N, C-alpha and C positions, 0 to 999 in steps of 0.2 A: 305542274306539268311543263316540261321544257321541250320545245320543238324548234328545229332549225328553219330559218327563213329559206324559201325556195330561191333559186337564182334570180328570178324576176322580182320577187318580193324584196330581196336585198338590193336589187338595182334601183327600184323605186325609192326605197328608204334612203339610199345614198345620193339620190338625185335631188333631194330636197335642198332648197336654198332660200335665202330671204326674198329674192326676186322671183322665184319659181316654186311657190307652195304646190305640192303635188297631192292635193286632196280633192275628193269628189264632194260637191255640195248639193244639197237638196232643199228647196224652199216649198213648204206646204202652206197654203192660205186656208184658214179655218173659219167657218161660220159658227160663232160661239153661242148663238141662240137662234131659235126659229119659232115662229108662231104655231107651226103644226106639231111641235114636240119632237121633231126628228133630229134635233141636236141639243147639245148642252154646253155649258161653259167648261173649258179645260183650264185649270189653274196649275200653278207651279208644283204644288204637292202631288196633285193627281198625275202630272207628267212624270215625276220622279218615280212614283209608285208603279206606273205603267211600264216604264223602261226597265226598272228593276225586275219586274215579273217576266220580261221578255229576254233578259240577258242570257238565260240558259240556251236560247236559240242561237245566240251569237257569242259564244264563249270567248272569242278572241278580243272582244271589247273590254275584257277585264285583264288583258295581258299587255305587257309593254315589251319593247325591244331592248335587249342587252347586247352590247358588243363583246366579243371574245377578246381577252387580253392578248396583246401583241398581234392582233388581227389574224390569229391562226384559225381561220374558218369564218363562215358566214355568221351574222348575228343570230340570236335565238329569241323566240317568244317565251316569256316567263310570266307567271301569275304576279300581278302587282300586289305586294303585301300591304301597301297603304292605299288601296283603291278607295276612292271617295267619289261617289256618284254626284255629289253636289258640286264637285270641281268641274265635272264634265257637262252637267246640265245647268245652264245659266239662265238668268232672267233679264230681259231688257224691255224698255217701254219707249214708244215714239212720243215726242212732244205733240201737242195739239197743232194742227187738226188730224194728224196721223194719216197723211196721204200715202198713196202707193209709191210716189217718187221718194218720199222719206224712207220708206221701207227698202227700196232698191239701193239707196245710198248706204244704209246700214249694212245690207247684205254685202255690198262691194267692200266696205271696210273690214267686215268679218272674214270675207274670202281672201283678203290680202294678207292675213296674219298666218304664219306657219304654226303648226301644232307643236305642243310641248313634247319633245322627244324623250323626256324623262318619265312620261306617263303613257297610259294607253292612248293611241293616236286617234282620238275623236273628240268632238264637242257638239253640244246641242243647245240651241237657244230658243226659249219661249219668248216671243216678241208680242207685247200687248200694246194697246192704245191705237190699233189700226182703226180707221174710220168704219162706220156702218156696223159696229159691234163685232168686227172681225179680229182675229189674232193670227199669228204665224208661228211655224216651227221651222227653224233653219238648222240643218245638220251638216257637219263636216266630218268626213272619214278619210283617212290617209289611203292612197292607192295601194300601199303595201299591205293594208289591212284587209282588203276585200278582193277575193279572187273569184267569187261567184260559184264556186264548186264546194270547197270545204268551209268557206267563210263568206257570209252575206253582209250586205249593208244594213245597218240597224233600221233604216226607214222601211225596209222590206218586211219587218216583223212587228212593228208597233201599230200598223193599221189593221182595222177589222172591217168586215162587210156589213156590220150593223152597229147601231149606237151602243149596244151592250158589248163591252169587250169580252173576248173569249177568255176563259180561265185556263190556267196552266198549273201543273203540279208545283208545290212549294219548292223553292230553290234552297238546297242545303249548302251552298257554297260558303266557305270560310277562307279568309285571307291566309295563305300559307307563308312559310318562311321562304324568302328568296335565296337562291343559290349565291354563294360568295364568288368573287373573281377566281379564287383558287379552284373551286369546284367546276366553274365553267371552263377554265383552262385545262383541267384534268380531263374533262369530258371531251374537249376538242382534240387533245393529244391522243386520247384513246381511239377516237374515230379516225384521225389521220393515220395512225399506225395500222388500222384495219383497212383503210382505203387510201393507198398512196397517191392516187390521182387527185384526191381532195387536197393533199399536202401541196402538190404543184399549183393547184388553183388558188389555194390560200396565199402562197407566196406571191403569185402573180397579181392577185387582187390587192394585196397589201401595198404594193407599189404603184397602183393605178389611181388615176383621178376618178372622181365619181362618174364622169361621162364615159371614161374608158371602161369602167365596170359595167355600165349599161350596155355599151356596144359589145362587150364580151358576152354578156348574158344573151343578148339578141342573137349573136352568132351561134351560141350553144343551143339555144332553144329553137331557132328558126334558120337552119342551115340553108334552106331553099331561098331565103331572102337575098342571097348574093346574086342569084340569077336575075331576080327582079330589079335589083338596084343597078346591075350592070346594064340592063336594057333600058333603064329609065334615066332620062337627063334630069338635071337639077330643076327645081321648081321655077316657074316664071318669076321675074321681078315683080314685087308687089308691096304696097304700103302695109300689108298684113304681116310682114316679116321684118322684125327689128329687135334690138335688145330690149327686154321688158324692164319696167320699173318695179317698185315695190307696191304700187297702188293699182287698184282695179276700178273699173266701171261695170255696172250691171244694169241690164234692161230686159224687158220681156215683151212677148207678142202673143196674143190670143187669137186662134183661128178655129174654124169649124171643120170637124172631121168629115162631114158630108161633102164639103167642097172638094176635098182631096179624092173622095170616092167618086164624085161626079166626073172629075178630070180623068181618073183612072179608067172608068168605064168607057168614056168617050174615045180615049186614045189607045185603049187596050194595052195599058202598061201597068207597072206595079205601084204600090203606095210609096215605096222608097224612091222610085223614079220621079213621082209627082213632087215629093218633098224636095228632092234635089233640084228640080226645075224651078220651084218657088224660091229656094235659097239662091240659085244662080241669078234669077231675075232681080232679086233684091240686091245682090252684090253688084250687078251691072248698074242699077240705078244709083247706088251709093258711089261707085267709082265715077260715074258721070257727074254727080254732084260735087265731086272733088276736082273736076276738070281733067281727069285722067284721060290720056289719049287711048282710045279703043278702036281697034280695027276688027273686021269680021273673024279673024283667026285668033284673037286674044283669048287666053284661057287663064283660069286659076286652078291650081291642083289641090285637091282635097283628099284627106283620108276619111273614108266613110264606112259605116258598118254594112254587112251583108246578111241577108236571111234573118233579120230581126223581126220584121212584120210578117205574120202569117194571117191573111185577111180572108175570113170566111164565116158565113152564117152570122154576119153583123158583129163579129167578135174579132179583136186583134189579140193574138196570143204569141208568146215568145217561142222562138225556135230553140233547139237543144244545143245550138252553137252560136257564138257571137264571132263574126268574122269581119275583117276590114280589108279594104283594097284602095289603091290610088285611082283617082278618076279626074280627068280634066273637065272643068266646068266652063262651058262656052259663053263667057260673059261678054264677048264681043259680038255675039249673034243678036241682032235686033228683033228677030221674029220669035215670039214665045213658043210657038208650035215647033219650030226647028230646034230650039234649045232642048225641048223635051225629047224630040226624036234623037238628037245627038246623045243625050244622057242615057236613053233606053238602050241604044246600041252599045254604048261604052260600058254600062253596068253588066250587060250580058257577056261581053268579052272579058271584062275584068273578073267576073265571078269565077272564071276557070283558074285564076291565079290567086284567089283569096286565101288568107290565112286565118285560122280560127282559134278561139279560146273556148274550151268546153264550159257549159253552164248546166251540168246535169242536175245539180242540187236545186238551183233556184226554180227550174221549170216544174218541179214536182211538189213545191211547197205552196200552200195558200198564202195570200198576202199580195203586197204591191211590189212587183219585181223591178220596175224601171230603174231605181237607184242602183241596184246591183248590176243591171244590164249596162248602164252608163259607165260604171266602173270597169266592167269587162271590155267595153268598147275602147276606153282610153288605154287599157293595157294592150289591146290588139294594135291600136294606132302607134304605140310606142316602139313597135318592132321595125318601123320604117326609119331610114336615115333622116337626120334633122333637115337636110337641105333639099329633100325630095318633095316637099309639099308646102302649101301656103297656109292651110288651116285644117282643123279637125271638125267634122260634123257627126254628132252622135244622135241617134234617135232610138226610142224604145217604146213599146206598146204597154199601155196600162189597162185596167179593167174599165168597161164601159157602163158600170153602175157605181153608185155613190160608195165612198169609203170613209171611215171615221178614225179619228185618233182620240182615244179616251172618251168617246161619245160625241165629240165635236165633228161635224161633217166637214170633210175636205172639199173645198170649192175648186182649187187650182193647185197644180204641182209643177214646179220649174226646176230643171236640172241646172247645176252650176259647175260645168266641166272646167278642169284646170287648163292653164296655158302651158303647153310644152315649150321646150327651149326655142327662143326667137320667134314664138308665135304670139301675135298681139290680139287674136280673136279666137273664140271657140263658140260653136253653135251646139246647143243641146236641145232636143225636142222630146216631148213625152205626150202621148195621147191619153186622155182620161175623160170618161163620162161625156163622150160626144164632142170633145174639143181636142185640139193639138196646141200644146203650150211650148213656146220657145223661151229658153233662157240664154241670153247673150252675155258672156263674160269676156271682158276686154281689158287691155292695158289702159290705164287712165291717161297717160301722156300721149300715146299713139292714136287713141280712138276718142278724141274729144267730141266727135260727131256721131257717137253710137246711136243717139236717138234718131238720126237721119236713116241709118241702116235699119233700125226697128220699123220705122214708118214705111220703108221700101219693101218690106215683106208683104204688107197689105197691097201695095201697088202691084207687085209681081203676081200675087194671087188673082187680082182683078184682071190682069192681062190674060192669064191662062183661062179663067172662067169666061172671059169674053170670046175666046176661041172655041168654046163649046156652044152648040146651038141650043 
């Protein structure tokens, strides 16, 4: 099967560089055994068998990208005739004692490496040797691969809500013959003859840089963005904006979902507002630790998702659209209550100018949606001009009951969002089983003190909880 990449898929594909890998990461920590029989060991062979059985749900994971000769059209998805699942699913082990810090260092190294563009654009790692009988599964999926509508992230479909994996019909897939360059060229010429506008676009894109293609796609898909950009000044100066290196740092934060709900009820705001207030306080404390000069009017500008959390009946569920907007985070405000108030008013106003990416498919499927939602949030964030924001914050709700991979219970789940151009930090948050998990992905050179920022999240939470009676 041959399908052409959409303009945004093609933009993400061409945006890839050695210092800016554009893949969505997902880290799941597993309890590989338990005394009550609610979990079991997940080994490498079982993981391969599980993923193979779920590939029919994500058929794009067997397809690779092929360029059209002479750049006469956008690239196409084609079935990989030499698809080898053992190439994509890999095994790694931590040396003793298998600490969490060793795991995060490994994730940072894996997140730093671009995917092989000659094969389907994903990798999965089973990481063994973690302390206390745990293991981990780390997945990388290119942002061009996941659109949340016709194509989901593989982490969405390998989880089950019981230790017994659900059974699917046998997969009859066989590796097909790949089209030749001549066949791809003939198909492109035929389409260009039928659609002259495509011919103009092909010629224009062939002479553009990767970032020019991205901006062209943004203008085509989001014409309304011009008005927003015209009304928005450049992002404030910040240590969060610099040329990125080829290496990353990764750290995590674990928090209690009930704390966010307590703050939300007391201040009559949304879960999103509460999350942003906690992040804002953390960024403030981190900037102060760097001796940055802050005044009451100091802001950082973030791209954040909108209408992702729908909180009701003690369940957080995904909305049918993932939207993003620009918001100024009042890091100069010393009072945590005032920070939350500023954010609540700003999100209410910004919501009227939000732009969204549909997520019809993922909200109707059983499984663990956050990985796909984070991918959608990054795609929505990419529609903003590079110099209009300081960082990206994505959050996504997950189920509030235990989930399993091949019978092994998932204890924690952390998103690993990519760094966009000249962005040295990304915040990813996922709620799951009564907790909210932060994944902090950062440039290794620019963010040597990432651990200070991670600790500042807890300090910020305590400040807000202290304002509640």
